[in-house]
C-alpha positions as CSV (number, residue, x, y, z in Angstrom):
1,M,0.0,0.0,0.0
2,T,1.4,3.4,-1.0
3,R,0.8,6.4,1.1
4,L,0.2,9.8,-0.5
5,R,1.8,12.7,1.2
6,V,0.4,16.1,0.7
7,W,2.5,19.1,1.7
8,L,0.6,22.2,2.6
9,T,2.6,25.3,1.7
10,P,1.3,28.9,2.1
11,A,1.0,29.0,-1.7
12,T,-1.2,25.9,-2.0
13,V,-3.4,27.1,0.9
14,L,-3.9,30.5,-0.9
15,I,-4.7,28.8,-4.2
16,A,-7.2,26.5,-2.5
17,L,-8.9,29.5,-0.7
18,A,-9.1,31.5,-3.9
19,L,-10.8,28.6,-5.7
20,A,-13.2,28.1,-2.9
21,A,-14.0,31.9,-2.9
22,V,-14.7,31.8,-6.7
23,T,-16.9,28.7,-6.3
24,V,-18.9,30.3,-3.5
25,G,-19.2,33.5,-5.5
26,F,-20.6,31.6,-8.5
27,F,-23.1,29.8,-6.2
28,L,-24.3,33.0,-4.4
29,R,-24.8,34.9,-7.7
30,G,-26.6,32.0,-9.3
31,V,-24.1,32.0,-12.1
32,D,-23.0,28.7,-13.6
33,T,-20.5,30.0,-16.2
34,I,-17.5,32.3,-16.1
35,Q,-19.2,34.4,-18.9
36,G,-22.2,35.1,-16.6
37,W,-19.8,36.1,-13.8
38,F,-18.4,39.0,-15.9
39,A,-21.6,40.8,-16.8
40,E,-21.5,43.9,-19.0
41,P,-21.0,47.1,-17.0
42,T,-23.9,49.5,-16.8
43,P,-23.1,52.6,-18.8
44,A,-22.6,55.8,-16.8
45,A,-25.3,58.4,-16.9
46,S,-24.5,61.2,-19.4
47,P,-23.3,64.3,-17.7
48,Q,-25.8,67.1,-17.1
49,P,-25.7,69.9,-19.7
50,T,-24.2,73.2,-18.5
51,Y,-23.8,76.8,-19.5
52,T,-20.4,78.4,-19.1
53,V,-20.7,82.1,-18.4
54,P,-17.5,84.2,-18.3
55,G,-17.9,87.6,-16.8
56,A,-16.6,90.3,-14.4
57,I,-17.7,92.5,-11.6
58,R,-16.7,96.1,-12.6
59,L,-16.1,98.5,-9.7
60,P,-16.0,102.2,-10.5
61,A,-13.5,104.6,-9.0
62,G,-13.9,105.0,-5.2
63,Q,-15.1,101.4,-4.7
64,Y,-11.7,99.8,-5.0
65,A,-8.1,100.0,-3.9
66,A,-5.3,99.7,-6.5
67,Q,-1.8,98.4,-6.1
68,G,-0.1,99.0,-9.4
69,Q,-2.3,97.3,-12.1
70,A,-3.9,95.0,-9.5
71,C,-7.0,96.0,-7.6
72,Q,-9.6,94.8,-5.2
73,G,-12.9,96.2,-4.0
74,T,-14.0,96.7,-0.4
75,A,-16.8,94.1,-0.7
76,A,-15.8,92.3,-3.9
77,R,-12.4,90.9,-3.2
78,P,-10.6,88.1,-5.2
79,D,-11.5,85.5,-2.5
80,A,-15.2,86.3,-2.6
81,Q,-17.6,83.8,-4.2
82,I,-20.4,84.3,-6.8
83,V,-23.2,81.9,-5.8
84,V,-25.8,80.5,-8.2
85,T,-29.1,79.2,-6.8
86,D,-32.1,77.3,-8.2
87,P,-35.7,78.3,-7.7
88,S,-35.8,76.7,-4.2
89,G,-32.8,78.8,-3.1
90,A,-30.4,75.8,-3.0
91,T,-26.9,76.5,-4.1
92,I,-26.2,74.7,-7.5
93,A,-22.9,76.4,-8.5
94,Y,-20.4,78.9,-7.3
95,A,-17.2,80.5,-8.6
96,P,-14.5,82.6,-7.0
97,L,-13.6,86.0,-8.2
98,D,-10.2,86.1,-9.9
99,P,-7.6,88.8,-9.0
100,G,-8.7,92.2,-10.1
101,R,-7.1,94.3,-12.7
102,L,-7.5,98.0,-13.7
103,V,-9.4,98.5,-17.0
104,D,-10.3,102.0,-18.2
105,G,-10.4,103.5,-14.7
106,A,-12.4,100.7,-13.1
107,C,-11.4,97.6,-11.2
108,E,-12.6,94.4,-13.0
109,L,-12.7,91.1,-11.0
110,P,-13.3,88.3,-13.6
111,F,-15.0,85.0,-13.0
112,T,-16.3,82.0,-14.9
113,L,-19.5,80.3,-13.9
114,V,-20.5,76.8,-14.9
115,V,-24.3,76.7,-14.4
116,P,-26.3,73.4,-14.7
117,A,-29.1,73.6,-17.3
118,G,-32.7,72.7,-16.7
119,K,-33.5,74.7,-13.6
120,G,-35.8,77.3,-15.3
121,E,-34.9,80.2,-13.1
122,Y,-31.7,81.1,-11.4
123,G,-30.5,83.5,-8.8
124,I,-27.0,84.8,-9.0
125,D,-25.6,86.4,-5.9
126,F,-22.8,88.9,-6.6
127,P,-20.6,90.3,-3.9
128,A,-21.3,94.1,-3.4
129,Y,-24.4,93.8,-5.7
130,G,-26.6,91.1,-4.2
131,L,-29.0,88.5,-5.7
132,M,-30.1,89.1,-9.2
133,P,-32.7,86.8,-11.0
134,Y,-32.1,85.3,-14.4
135,T,-34.2,82.9,-16.5
136,E,-32.6,79.9,-18.2
137,Q,-32.9,81.6,-21.6
138,E,-31.1,84.7,-20.3
139,I,-28.3,82.4,-18.9
140,A,-28.1,80.5,-22.2
141,D,-27.9,83.8,-24.2
142,L,-25.1,85.3,-22.2
143,L,-21.8,85.6,-24.0
144,E,-20.3,87.6,-21.1
145,L,-21.8,89.0,-17.9
146,T,-20.5,92.3,-16.5
147,I,-22.0,93.7,-13.4
148,G,-21.4,97.3,-12.4
């Protein structure tokens, strides 16, 4: 009578555990073939359409401080945010004001808004100017938005 000797090494134990895990996985998913195990991925939802609105807040003389060609307003500083809201008042987008620059005797603080489409009406809250209402058509038609 011959005796069969089996040597358990860490590698053989890991292989056995991996095979057991795959078998249990097939059983739990009710899949009886490898092809069924690797189902087609669900396509990601298409991104929501947006409007990109470049613009600037333009502060007249007396409402800003200049340092060379750079400038900033008292209420509209480069770290201030422009906030876009939906009809319920929830924030749906925001953008910081970029550093100001002197243009024709005024201080312009540029920004770029990326506004989601499909909200109907929007509120855009500008530092130093407050909340202003816009319709979706007005947002879509904007090539550039300058306040002040």
